C-alpha positions as CSV (number, residue, x, y, z in Angstrom):
1,X,-17.5,5.9,14.2
2,X,-15.0,3.2,13.8
3,X,-14.4,1.5,10.4
4,X,-12.2,-1.2,9.0
5,X,-10.6,-0.4,5.7
6,X,-9.1,-3.1,3.5
7,X,-6.8,-1.7,0.9
8,X,-4.7,-3.1,-1.9
9,X,-2.6,-1.9,-4.7
10,X,-0.9,-3.7,-7.5
11,X,1.1,-3.3,-10.7
12,X,1.5,-5.8,-13.5
13,X,5.2,-5.5,-14.0
14,X,7.1,-3.5,-11.5
15,X,6.7,-0.8,-12.7
16,X,3.7,-1.4,-14.9
17,X,0.0,-0.7,-15.3
18,X,-1.3,-0.3,-11.8
19,X,-4.5,-0.1,-9.8
20,X,-5.7,0.6,-6.3
21,X,-8.7,-0.5,-4.3
22,X,-10.3,0.1,-0.9
23,X,-13.3,-1.4,0.9
24,X,-14.7,0.3,4.0
25,X,-16.8,-1.8,6.4
26,X,-18.1,-1.7,9.9
27,X,-16.2,-3.7,12.5
28,X,-18.9,-6.4,12.1
29,X,-18.0,-6.7,8.4
30,X,-20.9,-4.8,6.7
31,X,-19.6,-3.1,3.6
32,X,-20.2,0.6,3.6
33,X,-18.3,1.7,0.5
34,X,-15.8,0.4,-2.0
35,X,-13.8,2.0,-4.8
36,X,-11.2,0.8,-7.3
37,X,-9.3,2.8,-10.0
38,X,-6.3,2.5,-12.3
39,X,-3.4,4.9,-11.6
40,X,-1.3,4.5,-14.7
41,X,2.2,3.2,-14.5
42,X,3.5,2.7,-11.0
43,X,5.5,0.3,-8.8
44,X,3.8,-2.1,-6.4
45,X,4.9,0.0,-3.4
46,X,3.5,3.2,-4.9
47,X,0.2,1.4,-5.6
48,X,0.1,0.2,-2.1
49,X,0.6,3.7,-0.7
50,X,-2.0,5.2,-3.1
51,X,-4.5,2.5,-2.0
52,X,-3.9,3.4,1.6
53,X,-4.6,7.1,0.8
54,X,-7.8,6.1,-1.2
55,X,-9.0,4.0,1.7
56,X,-8.4,6.8,4.2
57,X,-10.2,9.3,1.9
58,X,-13.2,7.0,1.7
59,X,-13.3,6.5,5.5
60,X,-13.3,10.3,6.0
61,X,-16.1,10.8,3.4
62,X,-18.2,8.4,5.5
63,X,-17.5,10.3,8.7
64,X,-15.2,7.8,10.4
65,X,-13.3,9.0,13.4
66,X,-11.4,5.7,14.0
67,X,-9.9,3.5,11.4
68,X,-8.3,0.1,11.3
69,X,-6.4,-0.3,8.0
70,X,-5.8,-3.9,6.7
71,X,-3.4,-4.4,3.8
72,X,-1.2,-7.1,2.5
73,X,1.9,-4.9,2.3
74,X,4.2,-5.5,5.3
75,X,6.5,-2.8,4.0
76,X,3.8,-0.1,4.0
77,X,2.4,-1.2,7.3
78,X,5.8,-1.2,9.0
79,X,6.8,2.1,7.5
80,X,3.6,3.9,8.5
81,X,3.9,2.5,12.1
82,X,7.6,3.5,12.3
83,X,9.0,0.0,12.5
84,X,10.8,0.5,9.2
85,X,12.5,3.6,7.8
86,X,11.5,5.0,4.4
87,X,14.7,4.9,2.4
88,X,13.6,5.4,-1.2
89,X,13.3,9.2,-2.0
90,X,10.2,8.6,-4.2
91,X,8.3,7.0,-1.3
92,X,8.9,9.8,1.2
93,X,6.1,12.1,-0.1
94,X,3.6,9.2,-0.1
95,X,4.7,8.2,3.4
96,X,4.2,11.8,4.6
97,X,0.8,12.0,3.0
98,X,-0.2,8.8,4.6
99,X,0.8,10.0,8.1
100,X,-1.0,13.3,7.5
101,X,-4.2,11.4,6.5
102,X,-3.9,9.0,9.4
103,X,-3.4,12.0,11.7
104,X,-6.9,13.3,10.9
105,X,-8.4,10.3,12.8
106,X,-8.8,10.2,16.6
107,X,-7.4,6.7,16.6
108,X,-5.8,4.6,13.8
109,X,-4.2,1.2,13.3
110,X,-2.5,-0.3,10.3
111,X,-1.7,-4.0,10.0
112,X,-0.6,-6.3,7.3
113,X,-2.2,-9.7,6.6
114,X,-1.6,-12.5,4.2
115,X,-3.0,-11.8,0.7
116,X,-5.7,-14.5,1.2
117,X,-7.1,-12.4,4.1
118,X,-7.3,-9.4,1.8
119,X,-8.9,-11.2,-1.1
120,X,-11.8,-8.8,-1.7
121,X,-9.6,-5.8,-2.2
122,X,-7.2,-7.8,-4.3
123,X,-10.1,-8.9,-6.5
124,X,-11.1,-5.2,-7.0
125,X,-7.5,-4.3,-8.0
126,X,-7.4,-7.1,-10.6
127,X,-10.9,-6.3,-11.9
128,X,-9.8,-2.7,-12.5
129,X,-6.6,-3.8,-14.3
130,X,-8.6,-6.3,-16.4
131,X,-11.1,-3.6,-17.4
132,X,-8.3,-1.3,-18.4
133,X,-6.8,-3.7,-20.9
């Protein structure tokens, strides 16, 4: 089963209070599951990686074998696909965890889009942050 996973993570302040969100849908756009949660204090990049991990976990729970991840973090997308190196020591464990999680799928793709094309996941992140304050 192939799914599309929209993920987003954000921090108010960098670092600051942070939240993550994931929406799993069919390739036709039917929402299968969504989840959002706060993660305490984190940077934007940490939140983006944590959101990716959340989305992959949700996809696995639904029995997906193929996943197309859509996010608005060019950095995360390019690090995961190997176009950019991971230089920051704190990001290396998250990067490794993301690659391990992606490796559990028969086929995967990660791409970044403009924030406007990831609006639903972005809204979930902001709702989680608003609820926490």
